[in-house]
C-alpha positions, 0 to 999 in steps of 0.5 A: 095728843094735840092741845088747843084753846078755842076760847079763853076758858075752853081747851080741846085735846085731840088724840094722836093715837086713834081717829083724832078723837076729841075731849074738851074742858071748860075751865074756871077758878071754881072748877072744871067740867071735862067732856069725854075722855081720850081713847088711850090711858096715856092721853087721858092722863096727859089731859088730866095732868095739864088741867091740874097744872093750870092751877084753876079749880079742881075737875068737878064733872066729867060728861060722857056724851055717848057710850063708845069706848073711844070717849069713855075708856078714860073714866077710871082715871079721874079722881073719885071726887069727880062726878060722872054725868051722862044721859040715861040711854048712855048709862044703859048702853054702857051697862049693856055693851062696855064690858064686852067692848073692853074685853075685845080691846084688851084682847087686841091691844096691851095698852088697854090692860089696865083699863077698868070700867067706871059708869057715871053716877049722875044720870039725866033723862027728860029735857036738858041738864045744866052743870055750873061751875062759877059763872060757867054753865054747860047745857047737855041735850040728847041729839041721837043718830050717831047712837041713840044716846048721843048728847051734845054739851053747849058752853053757853057763855063762850058760845062753844058747842062740844058736839061729840060724834053728833058732828063728824067730818062724815056723818056716821050711823053704824050703831044709830039711825040716819034719819035721827042723825039728819034731824039732829044735824039740823037742830045743831043750827039752832045754837049760836056758836063761835066755834064747834068741837067735833067728836073727831077732827078739826074744830070748826069756826063760826063761818065754817059751821053752817056750811059743814052742817049742811054738807053733812045733811046733804051727804045723808040725802045723797047716799040714800039716793045713790044706794036706792038706785043700786038696790032698784037696779038689783046690783050686787053690794060690791058696786058700792065701792064705786060710790066715793065720798067725794061723789057725795059732797064730802072730802076724803082727806079728814082723819087721815083718810079714815072718812072713806072707810066710814063712808063705805060702812054707811053705804053697806048699812043702807044697802042691807036696810033697803034690800031687806025692805024691798024683799 
């Protein structure tokens, strides 16, 4: 696990075991707000131990930005006094899907045998929700597309956006909606930001943020055009392997090359959608 400090009071923890998943913490002497957990128990434990060692306030809140296992499986490791927070859609998705997801993980990976599900106990719905510790405020807002329940958390005073999977090195919509994702990416530009924490991968600094967001928007436009041409020509799905992520304006390097695999999943989803629509 890698740890870095992106402002005086905000720490980011990046998984070394799975897909460079990130979790963050807004730290104040009156309390700590954690945003997401890390995939494996040992990493989330390490994050909690480090935050406790800072001798600041106790961890008061844990925000789940969306239901996916790599961001929520560590919920159970937090003290029962920590209040878990999420959007209503996240609570619904976890209720519907997390037990199955955990059973699959436990069947394949011994490291997950100890994991037990813990659902958030504070749920917000319409509008934004703001958490306060001391003079720190973290604003949560629904930004669907990666999933229908995807939210972001904005640390107002530090001007740091904890974007979770609303922002990744490659936009990814396997369990979401690409048009909603495109709209959410555009809305991220409305935030005044000194830095942005992606759900996977590197922290983006102020000068990098607009370029990265616009590259993601352009990528979604490009893959739609390229897959539409494949479908128009009635070519088989196999030709999608020839559409490389580099050809769509993004690098194949982040996440140790995993972005190319995610890119191919995006193409296959689009192909199936467009083929069904043309039938």
